[in-house]
C-alpha positions as CSV (number, residue, x, y, z in Angstrom):
1,M,100.9,57.1,170.5
2,T,98.8,57.9,173.3
3,L,99.5,59.9,176.3
4,S,99.6,57.0,178.7
5,D,103.1,56.2,176.8
6,R,104.8,57.9,179.5
7,S,108.1,56.1,178.8
8,Q,109.6,56.3,175.8
9,D,113.0,54.8,174.5
10,T,113.6,57.9,172.5
11,I,111.9,61.2,172.2
12,I,112.9,63.5,169.3
13,V,112.3,67.3,170.0
14,G,112.0,68.9,167.0
15,A,110.9,68.1,163.5
16,G,113.1,70.0,161.2
17,V,115.1,68.5,158.5
18,A,117.6,67.3,161.2
19,G,114.5,65.8,163.4
20,V,113.1,64.2,160.5
21,A,116.2,62.6,159.5
22,C,116.7,61.0,162.7
23,A,112.7,59.7,163.2
24,R,112.9,58.2,159.7
25,R,116.2,56.2,160.3
26,L,114.5,55.4,163.5
27,E,111.1,54.2,162.1
28,E,113.4,52.3,158.9
29,G,115.0,50.3,162.0
30,H,111.9,49.4,163.5
31,H,113.2,51.2,166.9
32,P,110.6,53.0,169.0
33,F,110.5,56.9,169.4
34,L,108.2,59.7,169.8
35,V,108.4,63.5,167.8
36,I,107.7,66.5,169.8
37,A,107.0,69.3,167.8
38,E,105.0,73.0,167.4
39,D,105.1,72.1,163.5
40,V,107.0,69.8,161.1
41,G,109.5,71.2,158.3
42,G,111.3,74.1,160.0
43,R,113.2,76.3,157.7
44,I,111.7,74.4,154.6
45,C,108.6,76.5,154.4
46,R,106.5,76.7,151.2
47,S,104.7,79.5,150.0
48,A,100.7,79.6,150.8
49,D,100.3,79.4,147.2
50,G,103.0,76.2,147.1
51,S,104.9,77.9,144.1
52,M,108.3,78.5,145.7
53,N,110.3,77.9,148.9
54,L,110.5,80.9,151.2
55,G,112.9,79.4,153.6
56,A,115.8,76.8,152.4
57,Y,115.7,77.7,149.0
58,Y,118.0,75.0,146.7
59,V,119.7,71.8,147.1
60,R,123.3,70.9,145.4
61,A,123.5,68.0,143.3
62,D,126.0,66.8,145.8
63,Y,123.1,66.8,148.8
64,H,123.1,63.1,148.4
65,H,120.4,62.2,151.1
66,I,118.7,65.3,150.7
67,N,118.0,64.6,146.8
68,E,116.1,61.4,147.2
69,L,113.5,63.2,149.3
70,V,113.0,66.3,146.6
71,T,112.1,66.8,143.5
72,R,114.3,68.8,141.7
73,G,112.9,72.4,139.9
74,R,114.9,74.9,137.6
75,R,118.7,74.6,137.7
76,I,119.8,78.2,139.4
77,N,122.0,79.5,136.5
78,A,125.4,81.4,137.0
79,H,125.1,82.6,133.7
80,A,121.5,84.5,134.1
81,T,122.3,86.0,137.4
82,T,123.4,89.7,137.4
83,R,125.5,91.6,140.4
84,H,125.0,95.1,141.2
85,D,126.6,97.3,143.4
86,R,127.2,101.3,143.4
87,F,129.4,101.0,140.0
88,G,126.7,99.3,138.2
89,S,125.4,96.0,137.1
90,Y,127.6,93.0,135.6
91,T,127.2,89.3,134.9
92,L,129.7,86.0,135.7
93,W,131.6,87.1,131.9
94,S,132.4,90.6,132.7
95,Q,135.1,92.6,132.5
96,R,135.9,92.8,136.0
97,L,136.8,89.1,136.0
98,L,138.7,88.7,132.9
99,L,140.6,91.6,134.2
100,H,141.6,89.6,137.3
101,L,141.7,85.9,135.7
102,P,144.5,84.9,137.9
103,Q,142.6,85.6,140.9
104,A,139.7,83.7,139.6
105,L,141.8,80.6,139.0
106,R,143.6,80.8,142.4
107,F,140.0,80.6,143.9
108,L,138.9,78.1,142.1
109,R,142.0,75.6,143.2
110,H,141.3,76.4,146.6
111,L,137.3,75.9,146.4
112,S,138.3,72.6,144.5
113,R,140.3,71.5,147.4
114,F,138.0,72.4,149.9
115,R,135.1,70.5,148.2
116,R,137.6,67.0,148.4
117,H,138.3,67.4,151.7
118,Y,134.4,68.3,152.4
119,D,133.2,65.6,150.6
120,A,135.0,63.3,152.9
121,F,133.7,65.3,155.8
122,K,130.3,64.5,155.0
123,A,131.2,60.7,154.4
124,N,132.4,60.4,157.6
125,S,130.2,62.6,159.4
126,V,127.6,59.9,159.1
127,A,130.1,57.6,161.6
128,M,131.4,60.6,163.6
129,S,129.7,64.0,165.0
130,Q,130.8,67.0,163.0
131,A,132.8,68.1,165.5
132,Q,134.9,65.3,165.4
133,A,134.9,65.3,161.4
134,I,136.1,68.4,161.6
135,R,138.9,68.4,164.1
136,S,140.0,65.2,162.5
137,D,140.6,66.9,159.2
138,P,143.7,69.9,159.5
139,H,142.7,71.6,156.7
140,L,139.4,72.0,157.5
141,W,139.6,72.7,161.1
142,H,142.0,75.7,160.0
143,L,139.2,77.2,157.9
144,Y,136.6,76.6,160.3
145,Q,138.5,78.9,162.9
146,Q,140.1,81.2,160.4
147,P,138.1,84.6,159.3
148,A,137.2,84.8,155.9
149,S,138.8,88.1,155.4
150,E,142.6,86.7,156.5
151,F,141.9,83.5,154.1
152,I,141.1,86.2,151.4
153,N,144.0,88.4,152.3
154,E,146.5,85.1,152.8
155,H,145.6,83.8,149.2
156,Q,145.4,87.4,147.5
157,F,142.1,87.5,145.4
158,D,140.4,90.3,147.3
159,V,138.7,91.4,144.1
160,I,137.1,88.4,143.1
161,A,136.0,87.8,146.7
162,R,134.6,91.1,146.6
163,D,132.8,91.6,143.6
164,Y,131.7,87.7,143.1
165,I,131.9,85.9,146.1
166,A,131.0,88.6,148.9
167,P,127.4,89.4,146.5
168,G,126.7,85.5,146.4
169,L,127.2,85.0,150.3
170,H,125.3,88.0,150.7
171,G,122.4,86.7,148.7
172,T,122.4,83.3,150.7
173,T,123.9,83.9,154.2
174,F,122.8,87.7,154.5
175,Q,126.0,88.6,155.9
176,P,129.2,90.6,154.8
177,L,132.3,88.5,154.2
178,S,133.6,90.2,157.2
179,G,131.7,88.2,159.6
180,L,131.8,84.9,157.9
181,T,134.6,82.2,158.3
182,A,136.7,80.7,155.7
183,F,135.0,77.7,155.9
184,V,131.4,79.4,155.2
185,L,133.1,81.3,152.7
186,L,133.8,78.2,150.5
187,L,130.8,76.5,151.7
188,G,129.1,79.2,150.2
189,A,130.7,79.3,147.1
190,L,130.0,75.6,146.1
191,P,127.5,76.3,144.0
192,V,129.8,77.9,141.7
193,V,131.3,74.4,140.3
194,I,128.6,72.4,141.8
195,P,125.1,72.3,139.6
196,T,122.2,74.0,142.2
197,F,118.7,73.5,141.9
198,E,115.2,75.0,143.3
199,Y,113.4,72.4,144.6
200,E,109.9,70.7,146.2
201,L,110.0,67.9,149.2
202,R,108.0,65.0,147.6
203,P,105.0,63.5,148.9
204,G,105.1,61.7,152.2
205,V,108.4,63.0,153.5
206,L,106.9,65.6,156.1
207,D,103.4,63.2,157.2
208,G,105.1,59.5,156.2
209,D,104.9,56.7,158.5
210,W,107.3,58.4,161.1
211,S,104.7,61.2,161.8
212,R,102.5,58.7,163.2
213,N,104.7,59.1,166.3
214,L,104.3,62.7,166.3
215,L,103.0,64.9,169.1
216,A,102.3,68.5,168.7
217,D,103.5,70.3,171.8
218,T,106.1,72.6,173.1
219,V,109.1,70.9,175.3
220,T,110.0,73.6,178.3
221,E,112.1,71.5,179.7
222,I,114.9,68.7,179.7
223,A,116.6,67.2,182.7
224,A,118.5,64.2,184.2
225,D,116.6,61.5,186.1
226,G,119.0,58.9,186.7
227,Y,119.9,57.0,183.6
228,S,116.8,58.6,182.2
229,Y,115.6,62.0,180.8
230,R,112.5,63.7,181.9
231,V,111.0,65.8,179.1
232,N,108.2,68.5,180.5
233,T,105.7,69.5,177.7
234,K,103.5,72.9,177.9
235,Q,100.5,71.0,177.3
236,S,100.7,67.2,177.6
237,G,102.8,66.4,181.0
238,V,106.0,64.9,181.6
239,F,107.6,62.1,179.7
240,V,110.5,59.5,180.6
241,A,113.1,58.6,177.9
242,R,116.6,56.9,178.2
243,H,117.8,58.9,174.8
244,V,116.8,62.6,173.7
245,V,117.5,63.7,170.6
246,V,117.1,68.2,170.4
247,A,116.6,69.1,167.0
248,T,115.0,72.7,167.7
249,P,116.7,76.1,166.3
250,P,119.8,76.9,168.4
251,E,118.1,79.3,170.5
252,V,115.8,76.9,171.6
253,A,118.5,73.8,172.1
254,Q,120.7,76.7,173.9
255,R,117.9,77.0,176.6
256,L,116.8,73.6,177.1
257,L,119.8,72.1,177.3
258,G,122.1,75.0,178.9
259,I,124.8,75.7,176.0
260,P,127.0,78.3,177.1
261,E,127.7,79.8,173.7
262,L,126.1,79.7,170.2
263,K,127.5,80.9,166.4
264,S,125.5,84.8,166.3
265,P,122.1,84.7,164.6
266,V,121.0,86.4,161.2
267,E,118.0,87.5,160.4
268,I,116.3,88.2,157.2
269,H,112.9,89.5,155.6
270,T,111.5,87.3,152.6
271,F,108.5,88.7,150.1
272,H,106.3,86.6,147.9
273,M,105.5,89.4,145.2
274,T,103.9,89.4,142.1
275,G,104.6,92.8,139.7
276,T,107.0,94.3,137.1
277,L,110.5,94.4,137.9
278,R,112.1,97.5,136.5
279,K,115.8,97.5,134.6
280,P,118.5,96.2,135.3
281,W,116.5,93.6,137.6
282,R,114.2,92.3,135.1
283,S,116.7,91.0,133.0
284,A,118.2,88.5,135.2
285,E,116.7,85.3,136.8
286,I,118.6,86.0,140.0
287,N,119.8,89.6,140.8
288,L,122.6,89.9,144.0
289,F,123.7,93.2,145.8
290,A,126.5,94.3,147.0
291,E,127.2,93.5,151.0
292,D,126.8,96.7,152.2
293,D,123.2,97.2,150.7
294,P,120.1,96.0,152.8
295,M,118.8,94.4,149.5
296,C,120.3,90.6,149.4
297,A,118.8,89.3,146.3
298,I,115.4,89.4,144.2
299,A,114.7,86.2,142.1
300,R,112.2,85.6,139.3
301,Q,110.3,82.5,139.8
302,A,109.1,80.3,136.7
303,N,105.7,81.0,137.2
304,G,106.4,84.9,136.7
305,S,106.2,85.9,140.6
306,V,109.3,87.3,142.8
307,L,111.1,86.3,145.7
308,V,112.8,89.1,147.2
309,C,115.2,88.9,150.5
310,S,116.1,92.2,152.4
311,H,117.3,93.3,155.7
312,D,114.7,96.1,155.5
313,E,110.9,95.1,156.9
314,T,109.9,97.9,154.2
315,P,112.1,98.0,151.3
316,V,111.6,100.8,148.7
317,F,109.9,98.7,146.2
318,A,109.1,101.3,144.0
319,R,113.1,101.1,143.4
320,Y,112.9,97.8,141.5
321,F,109.1,97.9,140.1
322,S,106.8,99.8,138.6
323,D,104.0,98.0,140.0
324,W,103.8,95.2,142.4
325,E,102.0,93.4,145.1
326,V,103.4,91.6,148.5
327,T,101.3,88.2,148.6
328,E,103.2,86.6,151.6
329,H,106.0,88.1,153.8
330,K,107.9,85.9,156.4
331,W,110.2,87.3,158.9
332,W,112.7,84.9,159.7
333,N,114.3,85.7,163.2
334,P,116.7,84.1,163.5
335,A,116.8,82.8,159.7
336,F,120.1,80.6,161.3
337,N,123.0,81.0,163.5
338,I,126.2,81.2,161.0
339,V,128.5,84.1,162.7
340,G,131.3,82.7,164.7
341,D,133.4,79.5,164.9
342,T,131.7,77.6,167.6
343,L,131.8,73.9,167.3
344,L,128.8,72.0,169.2
345,E,129.4,68.4,170.3
346,C,126.4,66.0,168.9
347,E,126.3,64.4,172.6
348,Q,125.9,66.6,174.7
349,A,125.6,64.1,177.8
350,P,125.3,60.5,178.1
351,N,122.2,59.6,175.7
352,L,121.4,63.2,175.2
353,F,121.9,64.2,171.2
354,L,122.0,68.0,169.7
355,I,121.4,68.1,166.1
356,G,120.8,70.1,163.4
357,D,122.6,73.3,161.9
358,H,124.4,74.6,165.2
359,N,127.7,73.8,163.3
360,I,127.0,74.1,159.5
361,C,124.1,75.7,158.0
362,G,122.9,73.1,154.9
363,L,120.1,71.2,154.3
364,E,122.4,68.4,153.7
365,D,124.5,68.5,156.9
366,A,121.9,69.0,159.4
367,Y,119.9,65.8,157.7
368,I,123.4,64.3,158.5
369,T,123.5,64.8,162.0
370,G,120.0,63.4,162.6
371,L,121.3,60.0,160.9
372,H,124.6,60.4,163.1
373,A,121.8,60.1,166.2
374,A,120.1,58.0,164.9
375,N,123.2,55.6,164.2
376,R,124.3,56.1,167.8
377,I,121.0,55.5,169.3
378,T,120.6,52.0,167.4
379,R,124.0,51.2,167.1
380,T,123.8,50.2,163.8
381,S,126.2,50.8,160.9
382,P,126.6,54.1,159.2
383,V,125.3,54.3,155.6
384,W,126.6,57.3,153.3
385,R,124.5,57.8,150.0
386,G,128.0,58.9,148.3
387,S,130.1,56.0,148.9
388,E,130.3,52.5,150.7
389,R,133.0,53.3,152.8
390,L,134.1,56.5,154.5
391,L,136.3,58.9,152.3
392,R,139.7,60.6,153.1
393,A,140.2,63.6,151.5
394,G,143.5,63.8,149.3
């Protein structure tokens, strides 16, 4: 691509996981496109030494598309995870669980049902938009709008939710259950029943053939121009495209597209550290904390370093470490938009697409939105890595 190529068939704005998915699918179909992005990878962010992820931390075994692009690392072991609250520290198989086993079994039944519907939803989302796929499933559509606290009270597993589900979601969504929907609660709990792994992107994913069509710049405006769109950039001037795919963080997409409402954002500080953890935090691979604690998670890495996630910019590290050094600090502001039940359509206007994690926060779901947009642009048949046909939930 040269700057003389002002007229494009497709422009993708942003190169996070959704933008990369769209670009890779268009490249596979030999469909012309231009990616305009400030950087590549989005929240897939490795530490400076390359040893761990400071952003999107894990993949699940059911990430059928994403798992083709990554090398799995250590499995995240639920039995090596310790939860902490004002009453003390406890592991998965504790007296709390045994005393409330009927609640736990009830929750697992609901989680199993959600998983069946969610698998069908992911398959359908390659062929139709996320919004259409959610609305077409009454069970998921109800969960998407239902507050998590209402869902918990309705099905009477408040102790299990407080002692087991809430710390896990606090460590991954950085939010209390009161700020989440039932859909997010169940989605965040899937690692309970689906193997989950640390990961590293394989070489060539972020700098493969598609990146030959990458322009490092910032898009400042998108405006309709007849049957096309004008895309203004900060440094490279104006481009015109028949199709535009917006794959930016939600707050950028809101400005570019005039979106009236988004889910509320969540921010978090992540620290890559070396040092010696104190008891009881050194006995677990992953430490999770009650939802009213500013500390969210402490995860020991295979190389001996430690990942710390906290709401505080300056945590009291002396509480957790006898000696320490912060080697890297990343403030995700926002980390993602997850609070609320806003549901956005993929096609915001004719041939103007919105992709990413505006509706559902997760690598696989964001990647699928990129595939859906590319399929709409090329009018190709959808491909689902986990099945040869669209699924229907039972």
